[in-house]
Rosetta silent file (secondary structure, phi, psi, omega in degrees, C-alpha in Angstrom):
SEQUENCE: MLTVIGETLIDEVVSDTAPMRAHVGGSPMNVAVGLARLGFPTQFVGRFGDDAYGELIQDHLRQNSVLFPGEPDGLPTSVATARLDPAGGAAYDFRLVWELPVLAARKEQLLDGTTLLHTGSIATMLEPGAEDVLALVRDAHPRVTVTYDPNCRPSIIRDVALARAQVEKFAVYADVVKASDEDLDWLYPDRTPEESARAFLDAGAAVVVVTRGSRGPWAVCRAGDVAVPAPPISVVDTVGAGDAFMSALIGALLDLELDGAQRRDDLRRITLAQVTDLLHYAARAATITVSRAGANPPTREDMLTSD
SCORE:     score description
SCORE:     0.000 S_00000001
   1 L     0.000  139.192  177.881    4.159  -13.588    6.194 S_00000001
   2 E  -106.242  143.017  168.366    2.933   -9.947    6.212 S_00000001
   3 E  -127.404  128.655  176.023    0.007   -8.685    4.068 S_00000001
   4 E  -109.191  126.728  176.680   -0.612   -5.165    2.921 S_00000001
   5 E  -119.072  140.010  178.334   -3.904   -4.386    1.190 S_00000001
   6 L   157.334 -171.922 -171.290   -4.536   -1.078   -0.599 S_00000001
   7 L   -85.471  150.621  163.296   -4.043    0.968   -3.640 S_00000001
   8 L  -132.434  156.805 -172.376   -1.077    1.402   -5.978 S_00000001
   9 E  -162.783  173.324  175.609   -1.063    3.919   -8.720 S_00000001
  10 E  -111.637  124.380  168.819    1.229    5.922  -11.041 S_00000001
  11 E   -82.401  108.376  174.344    2.218    9.443  -10.294 S_00000001
  12 E   -93.167  137.567 -177.917    2.581   11.534  -13.409 S_00000001
  13 E  -119.072  113.630 -170.710    4.522   14.730  -13.005 S_00000001
  14 E  -123.164  133.533  173.719    3.626   17.106  -15.987 S_00000001
  15 L  -150.308  170.641 -177.164    5.117   20.605  -16.605 S_00000001
  16 L   -84.963   -9.293 -172.413    5.717   22.928  -19.600 S_00000001
  17 L  -116.069    4.068 -177.675    9.444   22.845  -19.087 S_00000001
  18 L  -152.076  152.043 -179.029   10.254   19.130  -18.789 S_00000001
  19 L   -63.344  157.515  172.151    9.156   15.746  -20.174 S_00000001
  20 L   -60.177  133.711  178.227    6.503   13.947  -18.261 S_00000001
  21 E  -113.953  144.883 -176.394    7.826   11.692  -15.448 S_00000001
  22 E  -124.417  126.317  176.721    5.951    8.611  -14.330 S_00000001
  23 E  -129.265  144.509  171.895    6.605    6.976  -10.803 S_00000001
  24 E   -74.072  135.556 -179.738    5.000    4.027   -9.111 S_00000001
  25 E  -141.208 -165.570 -178.128    3.133    5.291   -5.970 S_00000001
  26 L   111.370  124.060 -176.050    0.376    4.520   -3.523 S_00000001
  27 H   -65.027  -50.857 -177.460    0.799    4.684    0.302 S_00000001
  28 H   -60.992  -34.949  175.726   -0.050    1.002    1.101 S_00000001
  29 H   -59.111  -51.479 -176.085    2.306   -0.148   -1.852 S_00000001
  30 H   -54.997  -46.638 -179.663    5.110    1.992   -0.349 S_00000001
  31 H   -63.013  -42.942  170.857    4.548    0.380    3.028 S_00000001
  32 H   -48.778  -53.554 -177.574    4.762   -3.210    1.486 S_00000001
  33 H   -61.813  -39.654 -179.448    8.034   -2.187   -0.244 S_00000001
  34 H   -63.733  -40.616  178.903    9.376   -0.669    3.019 S_00000001
  35 H   -64.720  -43.211  179.626    8.566   -3.947    4.940 S_00000001
  36 H   -62.250  -46.360  178.130   10.185   -6.083    2.259 S_00000001
  37 H   -59.624  -27.211  175.534   13.272   -3.852    2.279 S_00000001
  38 L   -85.652    4.229  176.369   13.541   -4.452    6.106 S_00000001
  39 L    99.102   10.050 -175.450   13.694   -8.121    5.441 S_00000001
  40 L   -99.356  129.168  174.912   10.132   -9.306    6.072 S_00000001
  41 L   -65.494  123.161 -171.688    8.258  -11.609    3.638 S_00000001
  42 E  -135.573  136.922  170.000    5.453   -9.410    2.370 S_00000001
  43 E  -117.765  148.281  176.819    2.624   -9.720    0.022 S_00000001
  44 E  -109.494  128.017  175.419    0.691   -6.895   -1.530 S_00000001
  45 E  -115.777  116.045 -179.346   -3.004   -7.154   -2.349 S_00000001
  46 L  -157.123 -163.398  179.797   -4.038   -4.422   -4.689 S_00000001
  47 L  -143.054  153.770  171.887   -5.012   -3.880   -8.270 S_00000001
  48 L  -157.365  168.581 -175.958   -3.542   -2.474  -11.512 S_00000001
  49 E   -96.601  164.865  172.406   -4.494   -2.915  -15.111 S_00000001
  50 L   -84.188   79.941 -175.790   -2.972   -4.927  -17.926 S_00000001
  51 L  -152.327 -177.821 -172.863   -1.268   -1.956  -19.467 S_00000001
  52 H   -69.336  -32.941  177.576    2.092   -0.304  -19.512 S_00000001
  53 H   -71.081  -36.363  168.587    1.622    1.326  -16.256 S_00000001
  54 H   -58.852  -28.203  176.947    0.642   -2.017  -14.750 S_00000001
  55 H   -72.540  -35.892  175.292    3.813   -3.320  -15.989 S_00000001
  56 H   -59.936  -43.813 -179.974    5.729   -0.645  -14.192 S_00000001
  57 H   -65.413  -43.732 -173.436    4.042   -1.586  -10.961 S_00000001
  58 H   -68.864  -42.261  174.967    4.628   -5.350  -11.306 S_00000001
  59 H   -56.802  -45.023 -176.990    8.382   -4.504  -12.061 S_00000001
  60 H   -61.740  -39.612  176.132    8.611   -2.414   -9.029 S_00000001
  61 H   -62.836  -48.105 -176.561    7.056   -5.039   -6.761 S_00000001
  62 H   -63.444  -36.724 -175.974    9.304   -7.789   -8.168 S_00000001
  63 H   -66.871  -16.202 -177.637   12.478   -5.594   -7.872 S_00000001
  64 L  -106.227    4.725  174.899   11.603   -5.136   -4.187 S_00000001
  65 L    63.942   36.396  172.181   10.788   -8.890   -3.516 S_00000001
  66 E   -96.462  118.974  175.385    7.113   -8.052   -2.771 S_00000001
  67 E   -68.143  150.412  177.540    4.807  -10.889   -3.528 S_00000001
  68 L  -136.040  112.129 -170.752    1.579  -10.101   -5.506 S_00000001
  69 L   -84.943   -4.374  178.715   -1.115  -12.904   -5.308 S_00000001
  70 L   -96.961 -164.807  171.266   -3.355  -11.392   -8.041 S_00000001
  71 L  -139.345  158.822  175.844   -3.157  -10.672  -11.718 S_00000001
  72 L   -57.495  151.077 -175.620   -3.712   -7.489  -13.733 S_00000001
  73 E  -112.799 -178.372 -177.455   -7.315   -6.893  -14.441 S_00000001
  74 L   -81.820    1.215 -176.990   -9.219   -5.397  -17.485 S_00000001
  75 L  -101.376  153.171 -173.983   -9.525   -1.987  -15.884 S_00000001
  76 L   -68.767  149.660  172.806   -6.965    0.849  -16.385 S_00000001
  77 L   -59.681  135.940  171.677   -4.255    1.397  -13.901 S_00000001
  78 L   -62.156  138.096 -175.130   -4.936    4.220  -11.523 S_00000001
  79 E  -134.927  137.025  168.462   -3.198    7.457  -12.085 S_00000001
  80 E  -111.089  113.515 -179.328   -2.493   10.739  -10.266 S_00000001
  81 E   -99.385  132.676  175.043   -1.294   13.637  -12.518 S_00000001
  82 E  -113.033  114.050 -178.281    0.452   16.534  -10.935 S_00000001
  83 E  -104.519  111.846 -177.081    0.507   19.447  -13.270 S_00000001
  84 E   -80.442  133.989  172.690    3.272   22.011  -12.280 S_00000001
  85 L   -88.150  170.498  179.054    2.853   25.673  -12.767 S_00000001
  86 L   -51.074  -30.280  175.496    5.935   27.939  -13.460 S_00000001
  87 L   -81.532   -7.747 -179.884    6.373   28.473   -9.734 S_00000001
  88 L    92.592    9.396  173.439    6.377   24.762   -9.007 S_00000001
  89 L   -71.353  156.555  177.297    2.943   24.608   -7.529 S_00000001
  90 E  -120.639  140.782  169.173    0.864   21.578   -8.409 S_00000001
  91 E  -114.027  131.550 -171.681   -2.710   21.013   -9.526 S_00000001
  92 E  -109.325  139.674  173.121   -3.737   17.295   -9.175 S_00000001
  93 E  -121.489  128.501  178.861   -6.099   15.188  -11.424 S_00000001
  94 E  -110.878  126.112  167.784   -7.021   11.680  -10.288 S_00000001
  95 E  -119.753  101.015 -164.946   -8.282    8.833  -12.364 S_00000001
  96 L  -120.764  132.801  171.228   -8.794    6.160   -9.780 S_00000001
  97 L  -126.362  120.389 -172.308  -10.337    2.739   -9.919 S_00000001
  98 L  -128.351   87.947  170.152  -10.641    0.894   -6.606 S_00000001
  99 L  -147.601  161.055 -171.599  -12.079   -2.596   -6.619 S_00000001
 100 L  -127.152   77.055 -173.676  -10.598   -5.941   -5.872 S_00000001
 101 H   -58.625  -18.724 -177.358  -11.366   -8.892   -8.034 S_00000001
 102 H   -67.829  -30.186 -179.604   -8.700  -10.918   -6.228 S_00000001
 103 H   -65.557  -46.897  176.881  -10.768  -10.881   -3.169 S_00000001
 104 H   -61.448  -32.432 -175.428  -13.647  -12.650   -4.833 S_00000001
 105 H   -83.910  -36.648 -168.520  -11.426  -15.182   -6.418 S_00000001
 106 H  -138.974   26.802 -169.305   -9.111  -16.067   -3.447 S_00000001
 107 H   -56.718  -39.358 -169.136  -10.523  -14.507   -0.276 S_00000001
 108 H   -74.248  -37.525 -175.604  -10.357  -17.799    1.721 S_00000001
 109 H   -88.177  -10.229 -166.124   -6.663  -18.505    0.903 S_00000001
 110 H   -59.667  -38.159 -170.005   -5.405  -14.839    0.775 S_00000001
 111 L  -105.783   19.843  174.693   -4.337  -14.571    4.401 S_00000001
 112 L   -66.443  125.815  177.331   -2.908  -18.057    4.924 S_00000001
 113 L    84.146   -6.227 -179.540    0.120  -17.811    7.013 S_00000001
 114 L   -80.344  134.520  166.591   -0.230  -14.069    7.662 S_00000001
 115 L  -102.265  -13.382  179.319    0.357  -12.738   11.163 S_00000001
 116 E  -142.514  126.483 -176.928   -0.053   -9.071   10.433 S_00000001
 117 E  -114.398  126.491  179.369   -2.471   -7.231    8.059 S_00000001
 118 E  -119.223  141.667  175.004   -1.844   -3.530    7.222 S_00000001
 119 E  -150.634  176.574  172.558   -4.255   -1.191    5.353 S_00000001
 120 E   148.086 -170.680 -176.286   -5.267    2.404    5.064 S_00000001
 121 H    59.158 -141.808 -170.520   -5.454    5.504    2.749 S_00000001
 122 H   -60.259  -36.179 -171.199   -7.614    5.558   -0.350 S_00000001
 123 H   -59.092  -25.357 -172.916   -8.285    1.777   -0.127 S_00000001
 124 H   -97.779   -1.419 -171.459  -10.263    2.318    3.068 S_00000001
 125 L  -113.161  -40.887 -164.486  -12.305    5.334    1.719 S_00000001
 126 L   -94.471  123.238  171.002  -13.168    4.790   -1.915 S_00000001
 127 L   -77.222  152.133   15.108  -15.962    2.483   -2.947 S_00000001
 128 L   -93.638   -5.196 -175.751  -16.656   -0.170   -4.057 S_00000001
 129 H   -69.537  -31.628 -172.471  -13.252   -1.590   -2.849 S_00000001
 130 H   -62.732  -36.420  173.075  -13.382    0.007    0.614 S_00000001
 131 H   -59.970  -43.393  175.819  -16.234   -2.299    1.692 S_00000001
 132 H   -56.453  -54.966  178.970  -14.390   -5.336    0.486 S_00000001
 133 H   -51.639  -49.239 -178.481  -11.279   -4.178    2.553 S_00000001
 134 H   -56.616  -44.750  179.747  -13.332   -3.712    5.648 S_00000001
 135 H   -54.663  -54.761 -174.448  -14.870   -7.179    5.273 S_00000001
 136 H   -55.681  -48.581 -178.416  -11.381   -8.723    4.885 S_00000001
 137 H   -61.721  -37.583 -179.518  -10.101   -6.785    8.062 S_00000001
 138 H   -63.349  -47.726 -177.545  -13.142   -7.776   10.035 S_00000001
 139 H   -68.602  -37.565 -178.365  -12.797  -11.396    9.113 S_00000001
 140 H   -79.002  -22.412 -175.093   -8.955  -11.482    9.731 S_00000001
 141 L   -54.928  -35.322  176.073   -8.969   -9.732   12.997 S_00000001
 142 L   -61.653  -17.382 -176.101   -9.542  -12.832   15.137 S_00000001
 143 L  -117.762  -16.061 -170.923   -6.306  -14.275   13.716 S_00000001
 144 L  -131.545  160.506  159.380   -3.884  -11.481   12.815 S_00000001
 145 E   -73.043  140.893 -177.956   -2.549   -8.215   14.154 S_00000001
 146 E  -118.874  128.977  175.591   -4.152   -5.348   12.328 S_00000001
 147 E  -118.584  151.038 -169.036   -2.255   -2.012   11.730 S_00000001
 148 E  -150.241  128.616  172.171   -4.089    1.003   10.090 S_00000001
 149 E  -120.903  103.457  179.249   -2.928    4.436    8.697 S_00000001
 150 L   -59.709  -35.421  166.339   -5.954    6.563    7.596 S_00000001
 151 L    52.179   56.983 -168.403   -3.536    8.598    5.505 S_00000001
 152 L   -66.506  147.776 -176.889   -6.357   11.034    4.455 S_00000001
 153 L  -129.479   80.358 -171.430   -6.565   12.448    1.010 S_00000001
 154 L   -68.419  -13.246  176.367   -8.980   15.493    1.303 S_00000001
 155 L   -77.786  -17.570 -176.626   -8.319   16.247   -2.348 S_00000001
 156 L  -105.769  -53.770  178.274   -9.833   12.885   -3.318 S_00000001
 157 L  -102.870   88.875 -174.337  -12.236   12.276   -0.429 S_00000001
 158 L   -78.302  -23.779 -174.810  -13.723   15.804    0.207 S_00000001
 159 L   -78.393   97.862 -171.142  -16.552   14.695    2.549 S_00000001
 160 H   -70.855  -25.307  176.782  -14.924   14.899    5.998 S_00000001
 161 H   -65.040  -40.615  177.860  -18.051   13.231    7.664 S_00000001
 162 H   -65.144  -45.847  173.837  -17.721   10.324    5.259 S_00000001
 163 H   -52.868  -44.146  179.322  -13.991   10.138    5.865 S_00000001
 164 H   -67.679  -42.431  179.928  -14.482   10.183    9.684 S_00000001
 165 H   -65.443  -44.028  176.114  -17.046    7.426    9.508 S_00000001
 166 H   -60.317  -50.747  174.182  -14.805    5.309    7.410 S_00000001
 167 H   -48.334  -47.585 -178.180  -11.856    5.856    9.791 S_00000001
 168 H   -70.396  -29.159  176.917  -13.934    4.798   12.730 S_00000001
 169 H   -70.213  -34.939  179.795  -15.151    1.699   11.042 S_00000001
 170 H   -83.247  -39.030 -173.685  -11.551    0.515   10.517 S_00000001
 171 H   -57.445  -37.236 -175.253  -10.078    1.875   13.830 S_00000001
 172 L   -67.569  -18.101  170.959  -12.282   -0.523   15.935 S_00000001
 173 L   -93.611   -5.915 -166.195  -10.325   -3.468   14.359 S_00000001
 174 L   -93.061  138.750  171.936   -6.937   -1.938   14.536 S_00000001
 175 L   -82.208  -37.299 -177.146   -4.282   -2.965   17.135 S_00000001
 176 E  -132.018  126.409  176.770   -1.984   -0.209   16.037 S_00000001
 177 E  -115.379  131.736  177.655   -3.125    3.033   14.583 S_00000001
 178 E  -122.720  127.100 -179.119   -0.674    5.594   12.982 S_00000001
 179 E  -145.951  148.441  175.536   -1.946    9.043   11.864 S_00000001
 180 E   -79.825  160.113  172.381   -0.388   12.479   11.137 S_00000001
 181 H   -64.845  -22.709  178.027   -1.455   15.439   13.150 S_00000001
 182 H   -70.333  -43.757  175.776   -2.658   16.985    9.893 S_00000001
 183 H   -56.887  -45.607 -173.990   -5.027   13.976    9.326 S_00000001
 184 H   -76.030  -31.558  176.747   -6.501   14.199   12.922 S_00000001
 185 H   -63.963  -41.898 -173.626   -6.887   18.031   12.653 S_00000001
 186 H   -76.729  -40.822 -175.256   -8.961   17.616    9.453 S_00000001
 187 H   -74.391  -35.242  176.404  -11.042   14.676   10.722 S_00000001
 188 L  -131.204   73.263 -170.345  -11.557   16.132   14.289 S_00000001
 189 L   -67.891  -11.023 -173.360  -11.065   19.844   14.131 S_00000001
 190 L  -104.783   12.195  171.431  -12.747   20.414   17.579 S_00000001
 191 L  -143.405  165.483 -174.555  -10.130   18.380   19.598 S_00000001
 192 L   -78.978  157.088  173.443   -6.335   18.034   19.668 S_00000001
 193 H   -53.304  -32.254  175.100   -4.666   15.231   17.765 S_00000001
 194 H   -65.632  -42.379 -176.476   -3.666   13.699   21.143 S_00000001
 195 H   -67.143  -36.161  172.995   -7.257   13.652   22.359 S_00000001
 196 H   -67.616  -38.660  179.683   -8.220   11.844   19.050 S_00000001
 197 H   -60.938  -43.796 -178.769   -5.486    9.400   19.507 S_00000001
 198 H   -65.652  -35.651  177.852   -6.630    8.564   22.995 S_00000001
 199 H   -60.713  -41.091  177.533  -10.202    7.982   21.531 S_00000001
 200 H   -62.765  -43.615  177.340   -8.681    5.354   19.224 S_00000001
 201 H   -59.770  -50.605  179.978   -7.071    3.716   22.300 S_00000001
 202 H   -58.500  -27.665  179.996  -10.358    3.718   24.128 S_00000001
 203 H   -73.087   -8.823  178.188  -11.945    2.068   20.979 S_00000001
 204 L   129.737   -8.646  177.979   -9.600   -0.797   21.361 S_00000001
 205 L   -70.678  159.162 -177.645   -6.259   -0.130   19.917 S_00000001
 206 L   -93.522  -31.982 -174.494   -3.086   -1.159   21.887 S_00000001
 207 E  -147.801  130.742  176.179   -0.868    1.688   20.484 S_00000001
 208 E  -127.750  128.898 -179.507   -1.732    4.840   18.686 S_00000001
 209 E  -114.659  141.736  170.259    1.064    7.004   17.121 S_00000001
 210 E  -121.007  126.223 -178.309    0.786   10.491   15.923 S_00000001
 211 E   -93.451  137.150 -170.274    3.478   11.828   13.579 S_00000001
 212 L  -130.990   35.005 -176.646    3.961   15.555   14.148 S_00000001
 213 H    50.248 -121.622 -176.047    6.568   16.668   11.550 S_00000001
 214 H   -78.022   -1.587  177.048    9.546   18.583   12.945 S_00000001
 215 H   -92.817   -3.505  179.628    8.126   18.103   16.540 S_00000001
 216 L    77.038  166.347 -175.708    8.702   14.426   16.310 S_00000001
 217 L   -80.155  153.129 -178.491    6.312   11.555   16.932 S_00000001
 218 E  -132.267  144.956  179.222    4.107   11.036   19.977 S_00000001
 219 E  -141.974  156.054  176.408    2.261    7.746   21.026 S_00000001
 220 E  -132.781  138.313  170.328   -0.127    6.562   23.644 S_00000001
 221 E  -139.710 -168.677 -172.475   -0.682    3.107   24.948 S_00000001
 222 L   -76.978  -12.959 -175.636   -2.231    1.665   28.149 S_00000001
 223 L   -97.003   -2.728  173.202    0.973    2.237   30.130 S_00000001
 224 E   140.732 -161.862 -177.621    0.935    6.081   29.269 S_00000001
 225 E  -129.580  155.074  178.691    2.088    8.422   26.553 S_00000001
 226 E  -149.225  150.450  167.988    5.573    9.344   25.312 S_00000001
 227 E  -121.504  154.735  170.458    7.238   11.636   22.713 S_00000001
 228 L  -129.122  144.866  174.863   10.503   11.622   21.056 S_00000001
 229 L   -65.201  157.248  171.837   12.247   14.519   19.082 S_00000001
 230 L   -74.819  135.224 -179.340   12.609   14.341   15.440 S_00000001
 231 L   -58.049  155.723  172.179   16.111   13.398   14.394 S_00000001
 232 L   -55.950  141.488 -170.633   18.412   16.032   12.765 S_00000001
 233 L  -142.572  142.018  176.327   17.393   16.162    9.172 S_00000001
 234 L  -127.198  106.303 -169.185   18.616   17.240    5.797 S_00000001
 235 L   -89.285  123.677  170.253   15.526   17.195    3.441 S_00000001
 236 L   -94.444  -52.472  165.746   15.662   16.431   -0.296 S_00000001
 237 L  -160.392  168.414 -174.180   11.830   15.849   -0.299 S_00000001
 238 L  -102.028    9.461 -178.902    9.218   14.331    1.961 S_00000001
 239 L   -61.006  125.803  176.588    7.682   11.947   -0.491 S_00000001
 240 L    83.062    3.872 -174.484    7.009    8.573    1.214 S_00000001
 241 H   -58.511  -53.552 -177.634    8.187    9.748    4.669 S_00000001
 242 H   -56.917  -36.885 -176.233    4.919    8.718    6.404 S_00000001
 243 H   -73.565  -34.572 -179.810    4.906    5.307    4.644 S_00000001
 244 H   -70.362  -36.793  172.620    8.538    4.679    5.608 S_00000001
 245 H   -58.932  -50.863 -178.761    7.685    5.472    9.278 S_00000001
 246 H   -57.047  -46.573  174.446    4.752    3.152    9.102 S_00000001
 247 H   -53.215  -48.260 -177.250    6.896    0.232    7.654 S_00000001
 248 H   -68.687  -36.475  176.069    9.517    0.757   10.266 S_00000001
 249 H   -57.542  -54.071  176.321    6.932    0.938   13.073 S_00000001
 250 H   -51.103  -53.843 -175.568    5.523   -2.367   11.947 S_00000001
 251 H   -59.193  -32.951  177.797    8.990   -3.847   11.560 S_00000001
 252 H   -70.032  -34.570  170.802    9.824   -2.873   15.120 S_00000001
 253 H   -59.020  -42.600  179.418    6.783   -4.593   16.391 S_00000001
 254 H   -67.959  -36.374  175.540    7.649   -7.625   14.518 S_00000001
 255 H   -65.592  -24.282  174.330   11.191   -7.659   15.993 S_00000001
 256 L   -82.181   -9.453  177.871    9.539   -7.684   19.486 S_00000001
 257 L    67.884   47.327  179.747    7.487  -10.633   18.319 S_00000001
 258 L  -110.812   20.128  176.308    4.235   -8.830   19.043 S_00000001
 259 L  -100.106  154.273  179.090    2.459   -9.901   15.850 S_00000001
 260 L   101.608  143.692 -176.736   -0.401  -12.398   15.630 S_00000001
 261 H   -60.490  -35.897 -178.825   -3.777  -12.391   17.444 S_00000001
 262 H   -57.176  -19.394 -178.613   -2.381  -14.830   20.019 S_00000001
 263 H  -107.002   15.916 -177.116   -0.057  -11.998   21.197 S_00000001
 264 H   -62.533  -44.828  178.089   -2.709   -9.333   21.269 S_00000001
 265 H   -62.450  -37.234  170.086   -2.757   -9.236   25.070 S_00000001
 266 H   -58.322  -49.421  175.305    1.015   -8.881   25.042 S_00000001
 267 H   -58.245  -38.791  179.606    0.812   -5.977   22.733 S_00000001
 268 H   -63.245  -24.544  174.463   -1.731   -4.321   24.975 S_00000001
 269 L   -99.825   24.565  178.852    0.857   -4.598   27.846 S_00000001
 270 L   -63.023  147.425 -178.813    3.636   -3.040   25.752 S_00000001
 271 L   -90.536  162.023 -179.086    5.811   -0.800   27.961 S_00000001
 272 H   -66.049  -35.629  174.796    6.560    2.888   27.522 S_00000001
 273 H   -59.471  -41.379  175.519   10.292    1.977   27.082 S_00000001
 274 H   -68.995  -41.456 -178.447    9.327   -0.280   24.178 S_00000001
 275 H   -62.285  -39.217  175.381    7.118    2.346   22.652 S_00000001
 276 H   -62.299  -42.220 -177.818    9.910    4.792   22.941 S_00000001
 277 H   -66.164  -45.538  179.759   12.309    2.491   21.045 S_00000001
 278 H   -57.951  -49.546  179.125    9.514    1.947   18.348 S_00000001
 279 H   -60.066  -42.855 -179.377    9.285    5.767   17.816 S_00000001
 280 H   -61.755  -42.722 -179.933   13.019    6.284   17.571 S_00000001
 281 H   -67.994  -41.040  173.875   13.329    3.467   15.049 S_00000001
 282 H   -63.552  -49.005  178.846   10.432    4.596   12.892 S_00000001
 283 H   -56.715  -34.825  178.832   11.492    8.177   13.013 S_00000001
 284 H   -65.057  -37.661  179.791   15.031    7.205   11.789 S_00000001
 285 H   -63.550  -43.001  174.867   13.440    5.417    8.797 S_00000001
 286 H   -60.617  -42.128 -178.874   11.552    8.510    7.875 S_00000001
 287 H   -60.006  -41.150 -178.918   14.629   10.577    8.226 S_00000001
 288 H   -66.437  -38.143  179.602   16.625    8.364    5.937 S_00000001
 289 H   -69.333  -45.395 -176.817   13.701    8.592    3.402 S_00000001
 290 H   -70.425  -10.129  176.328   13.483   12.370    3.274 S_00000001
 291 L   -84.132   -0.874  178.201   17.217   12.535    2.767 S_00000001
 292 L  -144.275  151.074 -168.913   16.845   11.123   -0.714 S_00000001
 293 L   -64.713  132.323  166.521   14.497   11.763   -3.683 S_00000001
 294 L    87.029  179.603  176.701   11.190    9.999   -3.952 S_00000001
 295 L   -84.878   85.884 -179.893    9.592    7.261   -1.882 S_00000001
 296 L  -123.372   79.609 -170.684   12.704    5.383   -1.275 S_00000001
 297 L   -66.492  161.077 -173.819   12.487    3.614    2.156 S_00000001
 298 L   -76.959  155.266  167.124   15.557    2.277    3.894 S_00000001
 299 L   -88.453  172.212  173.855   16.738   -1.307    3.894 S_00000001
 300 H   -56.278  -44.908 -177.565   17.704   -3.183    7.119 S_00000001
 301 H   -63.266  -36.740  177.237   21.283   -2.441    6.313 S_00000001
 302 H   -65.918  -39.358 -175.873   20.523    1.267    5.929 S_00000001
 303 H   -69.075  -40.411  179.294   18.903    1.193    9.363 S_00000001
 304 H   -62.898  -45.141 -175.152   21.836   -0.524   10.954 S_00000001
 305 H   -75.543   -8.808 -170.685   24.380    1.826    9.436 S_00000001
 306 L   -98.298   -2.458 -178.205   22.453    4.933   10.374 S_00000001
 307 L   -67.332    0.000    0.000   22.624    4.345   14.119 S_00000001
C-alpha cells in the first residue's frame, strides 16, 4: 500500500466569455491518482467538505480507484479561482482550509501496511495542518520510504524564509526529493539548483531529482549525477506534468522493489544506470500528460504503449 498525504481542492476557471469551469486539483491528490493509474494500491489522506465540491473530489478518487480513509468534514472544500482576463492571463484567489481531522481519529492505524509515504506542496507549508503532516512523516520514517516534492506556491506562501524552513524540516526525513529548478531558484537564489540538490543529498536523501523543463531532468545520488534529455513533446498544456513525473518516479522505484525502510540502504546504493532509467520513465509520463488537456496522468498501459 502507498499513502499520499496532502491537499486536494477545486480549481475554478472564471472568465467573461465562458461559463465557470470547475476541476478537481491539488498536487498530492494528482500524485495519488497517477500512482493508482500505474497499478499501485494507493490511499489518499487529505480533506474536503461535505458539500458539492467535496462530492466532485470523492467521485474523482473513486473513479481512479484511490482509497480515502477519512470522511468529509464540516469545513468548506478548498477552492482556487483563476479569473481570466481578455488576453488569457489569470489572477488567482485562494480559499484554503488545511487541517486533518482524520489524523486525530485514526493516526495509529493510518499507515498500516504502507511501504511508501509521499507528501509535499501546500500540505507541508500551511498551518495548522503542516505540523500534523510533519509529525506523521517523522513517526513513519523508521518504517517506510518517504518521498517529498516541495512544489512551492509563492502566490500562497509568500514568505520565502518560512517556505525554506518548512522544506528543510521535511527534507531531513525524505529518501527521495523531487523539485523543479524554479522551486529551488526561489528557495535558494544564491546557489544553483544542482547545488541545492546536493545539499538535500548531504542531509540524508538517497536520490534528489531536479526537473528542468525543456532541458530534461537531472538527478544526483551517492553514485554520482546524471541528466537525460527531455523527450520530443507536443504540448497541449502543462497542467499536472510535475505530478505525473512524481508518480512515475515513485512507480519506477517500486518496480525496482526499493520501497520500505528495510530497503533504505539498498536505495542509498542505487546505481547511476538505475537512476537514468528512473528519469527516462518519469519524463515519459510527464510527456504523455502534457500532450493532453488537464491533469490527466498516464496509466500503466499508456506507459507501455508509448515506448
